[in-house]
N, C-alpha and C positions, 0 to 999 in steps of 0.2 A: 603598519608594515609587519609587526609581529603577528597580528591576527592572520594576515594573508600567508605568512610563512607556515603557520599552523595548518591552514587550509591546504596549502601545497603538500605538506607532509601527509595529511589525511588522504589526499588523492594518491600519493605515492604508495602509502601503506596498503591501499586497496587496489593497487595495480591499474590505476586509471590515469590516462593522459589528460592533463589539464589544458593542453593546447589544441585538442581536437575540436571539431564543430559541436557546440553544445547548445541545446535548447533549454531555456529556463522557464518553468511555469511560475509566473509572477502574479500574485493576487493584488499587490499594492500594500499589503500588510508589512509589519516590521521584519518578519522572518525572511520573506522572499526579496524584499527590497534591500536588506542587508547583504544577502547572498549576491544579488545583482551588482551591488556597489563594489563588492570584492572582485568581481569578474568582469567589470565593465570594459577593461582593456584587452580581454581575451576574445576568442572567435565565438561570440555568443549571439543567440537569437532569443527573442522573448515572445511568449504566448500568454495572453491574459483573457480570462473568461469573465464577463459581467452578466450575472444572472438577473440583474435588475430586481432583486428580491427586497433590497433595502432602499429607502428613499434617497439615501446618500451614496449609493453604489457608484454613481458617475464620478464621484470624487476619487475613488480608488482607481478607476480607469484613467482619469486625467493624470494622476500621480505617476502611473506606469508610463503613459504616453510622453509626458514632459521629460521624465528621466531619460527615456530612450532617444528622444529627439535631441536633447542636450548632448548626449554622449555618442550620437551616430550609431545607435544599435538598432538593427532591423527588428521590427515588432509586428505582431498580428493580434487583433482583438476580435473576439467573438462575443456579440451582444445578443442575449436571449431574453425573451419576454413570455416564457411559457411556465412561469412558476405556479400558475393556477392549475395547469395540467399536473404538475409535480405534486400538488396537494392530494391528488387521488392515490398516490403511491408513496414510497419512501423517498423523500426529496433528496436526502444525502446520497443515497445509492444511485438515483437517476442522474443527479448533478455530476457525480463522480464519473459515470460512464460517458456523459456528454463531454466532460472536460478532457478525459483521456483520448477520446476519439478526435477531438480538436487538436490535442497535442500530437497525435499520430499524423494528422494531416500536415501540420507545420513541420514536424520532424522530417517527414519525407520530402516536403517542398524544398527545404534548405539542405537536404542530404546530411542531416545531423547524425552523429554517432552515439550521442548520450543525451538523456533527459535528466536535468537536475531539479530536485524538489527540496524545499527548505524545512522539511520536518525536523523537529528538535527533540530534546530529551522529554519535555512535557508531553509531546505527541506520542512518543513511544510508551511512556508510562500510562497515559490515559487509555491507550489502545490495549495494552497488556491487562489492565484491570478490567476493562470491558470484556475481553476474551475470557478472563478468569471467571468472571461472574456468569458468563453464558454457559459454562460447563461443556462446551463443544469440543470435539476432537480437533486438535490444532496441529498444523505443520510448522507454524511459526509462533513465537511469542512477541507481542508488540508489533513493530513494523520492521521489515527487513531493510538493512542498509543498502543492499543491492538486490534488484530483481528485474524481471522481464515482464512487461505488459504490452500487449498488442505488438509484440516483436520490437519494442523499444527498450534499450538498456537504460535502467533507471538507477540513479545514485543519490543518496541523501547525506551529504557531508556533515550536517549539523547534528545528526541523529544521536550520536554517542558523545557529543562534544559540548553543546550549549543548551542551557535552560532558556526559556522564553524571557525571563527577567534579565538575563545576561545579554540577550540580543537587543532588548529595548535600551539597555544602558549603552551598548555599543552604537546604536543608531543615534541616540541623543548626543553622544560624545563627538560625532562627526556631523551633527546637524542634518541628518538624513531625513527627508520628508517621507512620511508613511501614513497609511490610513489604519484606523482601529475599527474593527467590526464589533459594535456593541452587542450584537446577538450572540456572540461567543460566550457571554456570561449569563444569558437568559436560560433558565432551566427548562428549555423546550426539547432538548435532546438528552439522551443518557450521558453522552460524553460531557456535556456542559455541567451536569450534576456532579460527575466525578471530578471535573476540573475545579469546581467550587469547593468540593470537599478537600481536595489536595491543598488548596490555599490555606486551610486551617492548620496544617502541620508544618513543622520546621523544615528548613532546607536540608538539614542533616538527616531527618527522618525520611524525607522525600528521596534523598540520595541513596539511602539504604534500600528503600523500596525499588528504586531504579536498578540497583545492582542485583537485587534478588531476581527481578524479571530478566535482566540481561544475562545472568548466569543460566536461567531457564532456557533462553533463546539459544545460547551456545550449546547447551545439551541437546536441544531439538535439532540443531544443525548437524551434529554428529549422528543422531538417531536417523535423521532424514536420509543421510547417505546410505545407511544400512537398509532403510525402507525402499529406497529407489533401486538398490541393487537386487533386493528380493523381488520387487515388482517387475524389473526388467527380465529376470530369470523366468518368472511366470509368463510374462508377455511373449518371450522367445519360445515358450512351449505351446504358443497359440492358445493361451488361457485354458490349459488342461487342468481341470480341478483336481485330478490325481496328483498333480505336481505342486499343488498349493500347500504351503507349510504352515502348520499351526504353531505360532509363537507370539511373542509380545508385540511384534510389528504387524500382525495380520490385519488389524482394524485399519491401520494407516495404509496398508497395501490396497485394501478394498476401497478406501476413500480415494486413492489415486486412480484406481481403475474406473470408478464411477465418474469422476470429474474429467477424465480424459475422453470418455465416450458419451457422456450425457450432459447437455447444457442446462444449467440452473436446476439440477436434480436436488430435491429436498432430502437432506440427510440429517439424522440425529443418531446418537449412539445406539438407541434401540433398533433403528432401521438397519444400521450396519450389522448388528448382531443377527438380525433376521436374514440378511443377505448371506452371512457366513453359514448359517444353518442351511440355507437353500443350496449353497455351493457344495457343502459336504453331505447333502442328503443322499440316500441310497437311490433315489429316482434320478437316473442319469440323463433323462430327456424331460425337461419341464420348463415352465415359465414363471417368473417372479415379477410382480408389479411393484416398481419402485415408487411411483406416484401416478397421478392421472395422465401424465404425458409419456412416461418412460417405463420400459419393461426390459428385464434380463431374460435372454433365451439360452437354455443349456441343451446341447445336443450331443449325445454320446459322451457326456461329462466334459464337454468343451463349451466355453461361452461363444456365442455367435452374435456378432454386432452388425 
């Protein structure tokens, strides 16, 4: 009961109604199963994706199905067998897109107002370290606690609250059945290598790292508000390059502009600097090639899309 009260407070603190129609993305693992167990008496619906990538993945599916049937929770399952196709590209990126598209379908089918995901403190920290190592320009550090994907409102109530080990202990304390994905510990992905390295440090040191990146995320949230304001002013000028302001937010403004107008554009810090040079060049009508699929057009010093 105490755990549920904390969950209720987290919803309240984030201005989210716990009694609305909620879709839960449930893998069958301890994180999502624990979240489902806390909300089983609420107005919830469940979506599960089985990629059939592991020989025991049917067990995960059955755990989700059995829990939902026992508790009269509507559920939908998507079973995929195209992991060989995924091998040609980035499996995690492709799988993520398939998963969210399925969530969107179920979200709309049941007229849900919120998608809940069970990302926790370890997920946040692992993502933040991956981002730090990439040296890319970032609008967020780690994973946002709230965001919008495919027009779905998404909330992650465990993100700043529970570590993975804490969730496991809570699952065991209530005899909750869950599946464990053994591939999470295999060093086949960068995230898994980071996860295994984090296991070597103390919880106290891990908490310090978490707080460091959480503070960075809070600073980025403040910065993003200023970036969005500057971007909207430029947008309202119909992307007049004479109205573009050179300051510490400019690279982020350009990043926003590119991702609003070009799908899957390939950007690095060097490319963004080149785009800035193009926008401020004395040539008021010209073309800049972003990549093999995308180009920026400038006419009378205004961008044309």
